[in-house]
RONUMI-979758 format. One record per atom (N, C-alpha, C): atom name; x negated, y negated, z. Coordinates in nm, 4 decimals. Example, Ala and Ser with C-alpha at 12.3 -4.5 7.8 and 13.67 -1.06 7.14 Angstrom:
2
+------+----------+----------+----------+
| atom |     east |    north |       up |
+------+----------+----------+----------+
|    N |  -1.3190 |   0.5690 |   0.7800 |
|   CA |  -1.2300 |   0.4500 |   0.7800 |
|    C |  -1.3200 |   0.3300 |   0.7800 |
|    N |  -1.2850 |   0.2250 |   0.7080 |
|   CA |  -1.3670 |   0.1060 |   0.7140 |
|    C |  -1.2900 |  -0.0030 |   0.7870 |
+------+----------+----------+----------+
//
This chain:
65
+------+----------+----------+----------+
| atom |     east |    north |       up |
+------+----------+----------+----------+
|    N |   0.8728 | -12.4689 |  19.3914 |
|   CA |   0.9187 | -12.4996 |  19.2587 |
|    C |   0.8086 | -12.5769 |  19.1868 |
|    N |   0.7956 | -12.5493 |  19.0600 |
|   CA |   0.6949 | -12.6169 |  18.9793 |
|    C |   0.7603 | -12.7311 |  18.9035 |
|    N |   0.6923 | -12.8424 |  18.8974 |
|   CA |   0.7415 | -12.9574 |  18.8232 |
|    C |   0.6441 | -12.9880 |  18.7106 |
|    N |   0.6935 | -13.0540 |  18.6084 |
|   CA |   0.6075 | -13.0896 |  18.4964 |
|    C |   0.6188 | -12.9859 |  18.3881 |
|    N |   0.5040 | -12.9475 |  18.3363 |
|   CA |   0.5038 | -12.8524 |  18.2259 |
|    C |   0.5609 | -12.7173 |  18.2677 |
|    N |   0.6192 | -12.6497 |  18.1716 |
|   CA |   0.6790 | -12.5190 |  18.1986 |
|    C |   0.5685 | -12.4165 |  18.2268 |
|    N |   0.5888 | -12.3377 |  18.3288 |
|   CA |   0.4920 | -12.2342 |  18.3665 |
|    C |   0.5427 | -12.0977 |  18.3225 |
|    N |   0.4509 | -12.0158 |  18.2799 |
|   CA |   0.4844 | -11.8776 |  18.2453 |
|    C |   0.5059 | -11.7979 |  18.3735 |
|    N |   0.5920 | -11.6984 |  18.3655 |
|   CA |   0.6179 | -11.6138 |  18.4820 |
|    C |   0.4902 | -11.5487 |  18.5325 |
|    N |   0.4015 | -11.5115 |  18.4422 |
|   CA |   0.2766 | -11.4465 |  18.4835 |
|    C |   0.1883 | -11.5411 |  18.5650 |
|    N |   0.1918 | -11.6706 |  18.5330 |
|   CA |   0.1139 | -11.7681 |  18.6099 |
|    C |   0.1678 | -11.7797 |  18.7520 |
|    N |   0.2996 | -11.7833 |  18.7629 |
|   CA |   0.3624 | -11.7931 |  18.8941 |
|    C |   0.3356 | -11.6658 |  18.9742 |
|    N |   0.3415 | -11.5513 |  18.9086 |
|   CA |   0.3149 | -11.4239 |  18.9763 |
|    C |   0.1717 | -11.4190 |  19.0284 |
|    N |   0.0764 | -11.4681 |  18.9500 |
|   CA |  -0.0641 | -11.4703 |  18.9953 |
|    C |  -0.0800 | -11.5601 |  19.1173 |
|    N |  -0.0129 | -11.6752 |  19.1144 |
|   CA |  -0.0195 | -11.7662 |  19.2283 |
|    C |   0.0393 | -11.7002 |  19.3527 |
|    N |   0.1535 | -11.6330 |  19.3380 |
|   CA |   0.2166 | -11.5642 |  19.4515 |
|    C |   0.1260 | -11.4551 |  19.5073 |
|    N |   0.0591 | -11.3839 |  19.4188 |
|   CA |  -0.0327 | -11.2780 |  19.4627 |
|    C |  -0.1467 | -11.3379 |  19.5438 |
|    N |  -0.2015 | -11.4483 |  19.4952 |
|   CA |  -0.3111 | -11.5142 |  19.5664 |
|    C |  -0.2660 | -11.5634 |  19.7028 |
|    N |  -0.1502 | -11.6273 |  19.7080 |
|   CA |  -0.0984 | -11.6767 |  19.8359 |
|    C |  -0.0714 | -11.5607 |  19.9307 |
|    N |  -0.0197 | -11.4512 |  19.8777 |
|   CA |   0.0064 | -11.3326 |  19.9589 |
|    C |  -0.1228 | -11.2771 |  20.0190 |
|    N |  -0.2263 | -11.2699 |  19.9383 |
|   CA |  -0.3549 | -11.2185 |  19.9876 |
|    C |  -0.4118 | -11.3101 |  20.0952 |
|    N |  -0.3996 | -11.4407 |  20.0752 |
|   CA |  -0.4477 | -11.5353 |  20.1761 |
|    C |  -0.3666 | -11.5224 |  20.3049 |
|    N |  -0.2353 | -11.5032 |  20.2918 |
|   CA |  -0.1503 | -11.4868 |  20.4097 |
|    C |  -0.1885 | -11.3614 |  20.4878 |
|    N |  -0.2202 | -11.2550 |  20.4157 |
|   CA |  -0.2637 | -11.1316 |  20.4830 |
|    C |  -0.3906 | -11.1545 |  20.5643 |
|    N |  -0.4737 | -11.2485 |  20.5187 |
|   CA |  -0.5971 | -11.2806 |  20.5903 |
|    C |  -0.5751 | -11.3847 |  20.6998 |
|    N |  -0.4487 | -11.4262 |  20.7174 |
|   CA |  -0.4162 | -11.5187 |  20.8253 |
|    C |  -0.4236 | -11.6657 |  20.7892 |
|    N |  -0.4335 | -11.6987 |  20.6620 |
|   CA |  -0.4400 | -11.8385 |  20.6199 |
|    C |  -0.3121 | -11.9107 |  20.6606 |
|    N |  -0.3264 | -12.0168 |  20.7401 |
|   CA |  -0.2110 | -12.0867 |  20.7973 |
|    C |  -0.1207 | -12.1485 |  20.6908 |
|    N |  -0.1783 | -12.2106 |  20.5886 |
|   CA |  -0.0967 | -12.2723 |  20.4840 |
|    C |  -0.0165 | -12.1667 |  20.4082 |
|    N |  -0.0784 | -12.0561 |  20.3770 |
|   CA |  -0.0094 | -11.9489 |  20.3050 |
|    C |   0.1034 | -11.8904 |  20.3892 |
|    N |   0.0788 | -11.8723 |  20.5170 |
|   CA |   0.1834 | -11.8229 |  20.6067 |
|    C |   0.2993 | -11.9214 |  20.6137 |
|    N |   0.2673 | -12.0511 |  20.6165 |
|   CA |   0.3704 | -12.1540 |  20.6195 |
|    C |   0.4530 | -12.1505 |  20.4909 |
|    N |   0.3849 | -12.1352 |  20.3759 |
|   CA |   0.4549 | -12.1284 |  20.2474 |
|    C |   0.5561 | -12.0147 |  20.2477 |
|    N |   0.5158 | -11.8968 |  20.2958 |
|   CA |   0.6088 | -11.7833 |  20.3002 |
|    C |   0.7217 | -11.8067 |  20.4000 |
|    N |   0.6913 | -11.8720 |  20.5105 |
|   CA |   0.7944 | -11.9032 |  20.6089 |
|    C |   0.8988 | -11.9968 |  20.5482 |
|    N |   0.8533 | -12.1003 |  20.4805 |
|   CA |   0.9456 | -12.1944 |  20.4176 |
|    C |   1.0250 | -12.1280 |  20.3056 |
|    N |   0.9593 | -12.0425 |  20.2287 |
|   CA |   1.0288 | -11.9713 |  20.1207 |
|    C |   1.1392 | -11.8830 |  20.1787 |
|    N |   1.1121 | -11.8192 |  20.2917 |
|   CA |   1.2126 | -11.7368 |  20.3580 |
|    C |   1.3321 | -11.8188 |  20.4032 |
|    N |   1.3061 | -11.9377 |  20.4551 |
|   CA |   1.4150 | -12.0261 |  20.4980 |
|    C |   1.5006 | -12.0677 |  20.3781 |
|    N |   1.4343 | -12.1009 |  20.2671 |
|   CA |   1.5083 | -12.1411 |  20.1474 |
|    C |   1.5905 | -12.0251 |  20.0915 |
|    N |   1.5337 | -11.9059 |  20.0956 |
|   CA |   1.6073 | -11.7877 |  20.0502 |
|    C |   1.7306 | -11.7649 |  20.1372 |
|    N |   1.7145 | -11.7825 |  20.2680 |
|   CA |   1.8283 | -11.7666 |  20.3589 |
|    C |   1.9372 | -11.8684 |  20.3289 |
|    N |   1.8977 | -11.9935 |  20.3005 |
|   CA |   1.9959 | -12.0963 |  20.2655 |
|    C |   2.0694 | -12.0590 |  20.1369 |
|    N |   1.9959 | -12.0068 |  20.0400 |
|   CA |   2.0563 | -11.9673 |  19.9131 |
|    C |   2.1575 | -11.8553 |  19.9343 |
|    N |   2.1176 | -11.7542 |  20.0126 |
|   CA |   2.2088 | -11.6435 |  20.0418 |
|    C |   2.3320 | -11.6953 |  20.1153 |
|    N |   2.3104 | -11.7856 |  20.2096 |
|   CA |   2.4215 | -11.8439 |  20.2856 |
|    C |   2.5173 | -11.9183 |  20.1937 |
|    N |   2.4629 | -11.9864 |  20.0912 |
|   CA |   2.5490 | -12.0601 |  19.9989 |
|    C |   2.6338 | -11.9655 |  19.9133 |
|    N |   2.5806 | -11.8481 |  19.8837 |
|   CA |   2.6543 | -11.7506 |  19.8043 |
|    C |   2.7531 | -11.6713 |  19.8879 |
|    N |   2.7145 | -11.6467 |  20.0125 |
|   CA |   2.7974 | -11.5661 |  20.1012 |
|    C |   2.7989 | -11.6323 |  20.2395 |
|    N |   2.8923 | -11.7235 |  20.2626 |
|   CA |   2.8940 | -11.8008 |  20.3868 |
|    C |   2.8928 | -11.7177 |  20.5144 |
|    N |   2.9409 | -11.5945 |  20.5108 |
|   CA |   2.9414 | -11.5112 |  20.6301 |
|    C |   2.8137 | -11.4328 |  20.6505 |
|    N |   2.7128 | -11.4620 |  20.5692 |
|   CA |   2.5893 | -11.3832 |  20.5741 |
|    C |   2.5213 | -11.3900 |  20.7100 |
|    N |   2.5348 | -11.5022 |  20.7817 |
|   CA |   2.4702 | -11.5121 |  20.9120 |
|    C |   2.5374 | -11.4239 |  21.0161 |
|    N |   2.6571 | -11.3764 |  20.9863 |
|   CA |   2.7278 | -11.2894 |  21.0798 |
|    C |   2.7111 | -11.1421 |  21.0464 |
|    N |   2.6432 | -11.1164 |  20.9370 |
|   CA |   2.6204 | -10.9794 |  20.8923 |
|    C |   2.4741 | -10.9463 |  20.9145 |
|    N |   2.4488 | -10.8300 |  20.9690 |
|   CA |   2.3108 | -10.7892 |  20.9916 |
|    C |   2.2530 | -10.7400 |  20.8592 |
|    N |   2.1465 | -10.8079 |  20.8134 |
|   CA |   2.0804 | -10.7723 |  20.6879 |
|    C |   1.9402 | -10.7249 |  20.7225 |
|    N |   1.9020 | -10.6112 |  20.6690 |
|   CA |   1.7707 | -10.5556 |  20.6983 |
|    C |   1.6799 | -10.5715 |  20.5772 |
|    N |   1.5698 | -10.6410 |  20.5962 |
|   CA |   1.4676 | -10.6544 |  20.4926 |
|    C |   1.3431 | -10.5829 |  20.5431 |
|    N |   1.2829 | -10.5036 |  20.4580 |
|   CA |   1.1604 | -10.4357 |  20.4955 |
|    C |   1.0432 | -10.5104 |  20.4338 |
|    N |   0.9550 | -10.5605 |  20.5160 |
|   CA |   0.8384 | -10.6335 |  20.4709 |
|    C |   0.7135 | -10.5573 |  20.5135 |
|    N |   0.6107 | -10.5767 |  20.4407 |
|   CA |   0.4824 | -10.5170 |  20.4763 |
|    C |   0.4378 | -10.5778 |  20.6083 |
|    N |   0.3869 | -10.4963 |  20.6957 |
|   CA |   0.3387 | -10.5432 |  20.8246 |
|    C |   0.2024 | -10.6092 |  20.8060 |
|    N |   0.1973 | -10.7381 |  20.8369 |
|   CA |   0.0737 | -10.8145 |  20.8163 |
|    C |  -0.0189 | -10.8111 |  20.9372 |
|    N |   0.0182 | -10.7413 |  21.0402 |
|   CA |  -0.0672 | -10.7368 |  21.1610 |
|    C |  -0.1793 | -10.6388 |  21.1444 |
+------+----------+----------+----------+
//
């Protein structure tokens, strides 16, 4: 989340693209950022649908290996 001045969506998208490219190259901080973002997304989904942990959800992600 960004604090302070309002950011344009395009600025956030550029930052995400950069972090994604670094993660593909194995950058530990970028990988951690995506890991934490995934955890937060799971918490959000859980808050909307409490039974989500009991339902098998399939997400297709690009293989970074």
